[in-house]
N, C-alpha and C positions, 0 to 999 in steps of 0.2 A: 487522453491528456494528461499530461505531468500533472501531478500534484502540487497545490499552491502552497510558495515559501514560506507565510505565514503558521500553517497548518506543520509542513515539517519543522518549522523552530520549534513550535510546541511540542512534537512528538521529541524531539532532541532532547529540549528540556525536562519532559519528563524522565528519560535516561540520566540525563544529567544532577537531577534534583530529585528525582527517586518517589516523583507521586504527579498524580491530575492536579491536585489543589496547588502546590507549589509551582507548579510550571503554569498554572493560569495566572497564580502573583507575579509571576515574574513577568508575563505579557499585559499585566496589569485588567484580565480579568476574573471572573468569578468561578469556581469549578464547574458548576453547571455548564457556562458557555464553553469551558475549554470542553466538558467533555462532550457537548452539541458539536464543536468544531472536528471532535476525533472521530464521533462518529459518522460525520459526511468525509471526513477523509479516508475511513475505512470502506464506506461505499463508492467511495471514486475510484478507489485503486483494486476492489473486489477482495480485500483480505483482511482477516482478522491481525490487529499491530496491539491493543494492550488487551491484559486481561484484567477482569474486575474482580473483587471480593468484599469481604468484610474486612478484612485484615489491609487493605488497601489496593492499589493498582501497579502495576509492572507490564513493560515491553514485553510480547513474545518472542519467541527466536524469529519470525518473521518482521517482525517490528525493530528488534534490533538491527536484525541486517537492511533493512530499509535505513535507518539512522545510519548507517556505516555510507550505504552509497550516497547517502545526501551530503554528505559532510563537505564535500570539494565542490557541489553547487552551491551551499548555504554561504561556504568560503570565499566564492567568486562574488556572490549577492553582496555580502558585505563589504566587498571590495568595492562592486561598483556602487553603492549607499556611499562609500567615502568619497570616489571619484567624484561621483555628481555636487557631495555636498563641497567639495574643494572647487568646484565650479561656480557654485552659488556662491563662496567665497570670494572668488577672484572676481565674480562683478563688482557693478554698486554697490555699496553698501545701504543706498537711498531705499527706505521705508515710507510707503505713500499710506498715510492713515487718515482715516476719516471717522470724523467724532459727534455725536452729539452734543449741544451747545454744552448743558451741565458739565460732562464731563471734560471736554475742551477747554473750559473757562475755568473751572475749579479743581482737575485734577492733574491735566496735562502738563500744564505751564511748567510744574517742580520736577514732574516725573521726565519729561523730554532733559531737561537740565544732566538731573542724574545720569540720565541713558548717553549724553552726547560726554558728561565727564568719566562714565565706564565704557566708553566706544562702543556700547552698542548698536547703535546705526545711527545715521544721518536722516531725520524724519522731516516729512513735508505733512504737514496739517490742514485739514481744509475741514472747517469746522459748520456743519447745517443741522437739519433734526434727523431724527433715527430712521424717518423713511428713507430718506436720500442716503442716509450710509448704507442701508441695507442693499438698494438701488446701487451703491458704487461699488461695494464687495461683490455683488453677483453678476458685475458687468467687466468687472475686472479693474475696474478704474482705481478701487484699492487696494493695497495689498492685506491690508486689516481694519477694521473698524469697532467700535465702541457704539452702543445704542442703551439709551433708559425707558423700560416702561415695557409693555406687551407688546412686541413686535412679530409678526412671521418670520422665522429664521429655517423653513423647510428646504432640506439642501444644504444647508449651511453648516460649518463647524461653529459651534457657541462654546463657552464656558461663563459662566457668572464669575465678576470679578468684586461683585462691592453689592451695598445695598444703600440707596438714597431714601429721604422723606420728603414728601410737599410741605409745606407750611402755607396757610391763608395771610398775607401780607396788605398793610392797608398804610394809607397816610396818618402819622398822629392825629390829624382832625376827623380822619372819616368818623362817621357817625357809628361803625361797627368797630372801631377802636376804641373808641369810651364805654361800649356797652361790658356790662360784667357779666352776664348769661352768656354761656357755650352757643355757639353756634352747630344748629345742626342742619341734616341736610333740608331740612323744610324750607329752611330761613335763605338758603343759597339758592332756591329756586324763586325767592321774589325778587331778584334783583342780578341786572348782567351783568357780568364781571370782563376784566381786562382778560387778555389769554394770549399766548402763544399761538402759533400759525396752524391751520390742518397739517396731518403728519407729523407734529411732534410730539416727541414721548411724553412729554409735562402733560401737556393737554389731552391726551389719551387717558392718561391715569387719572386726572382729576374727573373728568366726563363719567368713566368707567364706574369711580366711586359714586359721582353720586346715583349714575343709573343703578348700582349696586344695589343701593339703599331706597330706591324705590322713587325717583326725584329724575324728572327730566327737566337738565339743566337749559336754561334759554340761552339763544343765542349772543355772543361776548359782544359786550357794546364796542371794546376796540380790541384790533387783532396785532400781533408785531411778531416780526421774523428773527427777535435776537431776544434775550435775555436782559441785557445791559437796558437795552429802548425799554424793553416792558418795566422794570423796575424804576426806573426812570420817570416813566410817565404817570406810575403807580403814586409815588413820592409826590409829585407833580400837581395830584389830586384827582388823577382816574380813579375809578370802580379798584377795588381791590382785585387780586389776584394770585394765584397757585402758582409757586412756583420751589424752585430745589431750595432747602435749608441751607446748604452750602451756600450758593446762589446770592439768596438774601443776607447771609451773615453781616458782610461787613458795613450793609447800611442799616442791620437792624443795631448794629452795637454805636455807630453814629448818632442814631436818632431819627433819622431820615423815613425809617418807617416804623411800624407795628407789628407785631406778629399777634394776628386773631384766632384767638383755640377754638378751635374747633371740635367736635366728638361724633363719634357713631362712623366714620369714614376711615375708608383704607386707602392709604396716603403712603404707603411704603411702597419702593417699586426696585427692581434688579436691576442693575448694570453689568452688562454684557461686554463679552468679546467677540464679534465673529469674523469669519474669515472662510476661505475656500478652501474645500480637501476635507481632511480626516479629522480625529477624534481631536487631536490636538494640532493647532498652527504648523508650521513650518518651522523644524528645528533653526536657530538662531536671530536674527534680531526681532521678528514676530513674536517668537515665543519669549523672549527675553523679555520684550516691551510689556507682554499681556501679565507677565510673572512681577513686573514693577508698578504696573498700573493696581494690581491686585494688594501689591506691597502697601501701597500708597492709600488704600481705601479701607486697610484693616484699620481698627482701633492700637493695636499696637503693630506697628510696620516690622521690628524685628523678629518677629513670628513668621513672617511672610515664609511660605517653603514656594523652590522652582516649579512652573510647569513641567513636568516629565512624564 
């Protein structure tokens, strides 16, 4: 069987850049990974292609010959990549995005305005919980997803795009809003809270935080399938709830909710982009949107770097 194209490209880049480490960097992999890939290539073809020594590495005469023979093949592969990219560009620019409610409500609105202004894509957005986002990406119903908290992502490409923090919010006249002592995990075990539904990334995080602190949380008193409904219910007098600090900010600023300070709980969570395929989302609208979301979640968006 012919060697795979990625390995041939790596071999050609060793000749072009003068070493395994430099070629590995060009391919976005470590020197160790590059060396392992080369050893696998040598095993496949049954030939020594690279000499390795204290002063560095270089192609053997056989390796140089393989690079020369494969040049036309690699050029044709690049032509095919470009042709496929052209076909993708010629298709509809619609990008189907499913996102957890925290990302959909607090991050994506301004990002999608920028995406449309920069002609990144025509995005259709579906807001749901994190478990449903992953299901949609796996089934092909979504081209790109954004989830929050710990969600099984086996077999999917994914990349962290930011960090979020949960806070406990209560109505201003709630008994916990008026207390001076910090709430600890044991306090939270004494009262049923309001909560998002099963499958919500928010619910996974706060329940896991209590369990990690050695407390089994009681079943929620009230369950809501949107953050908006949950916040409105708490503001109206329902039991407190853990929500994203971003989601509650406008109601806290308006005085409709109060942040109840807790201690000893791990309430930070990762926000993650997910997709089907390889290490990176497909070049084009999906990759561009991931870059924009990561930029929006950085303290200083001007420091964002593209997904490459």
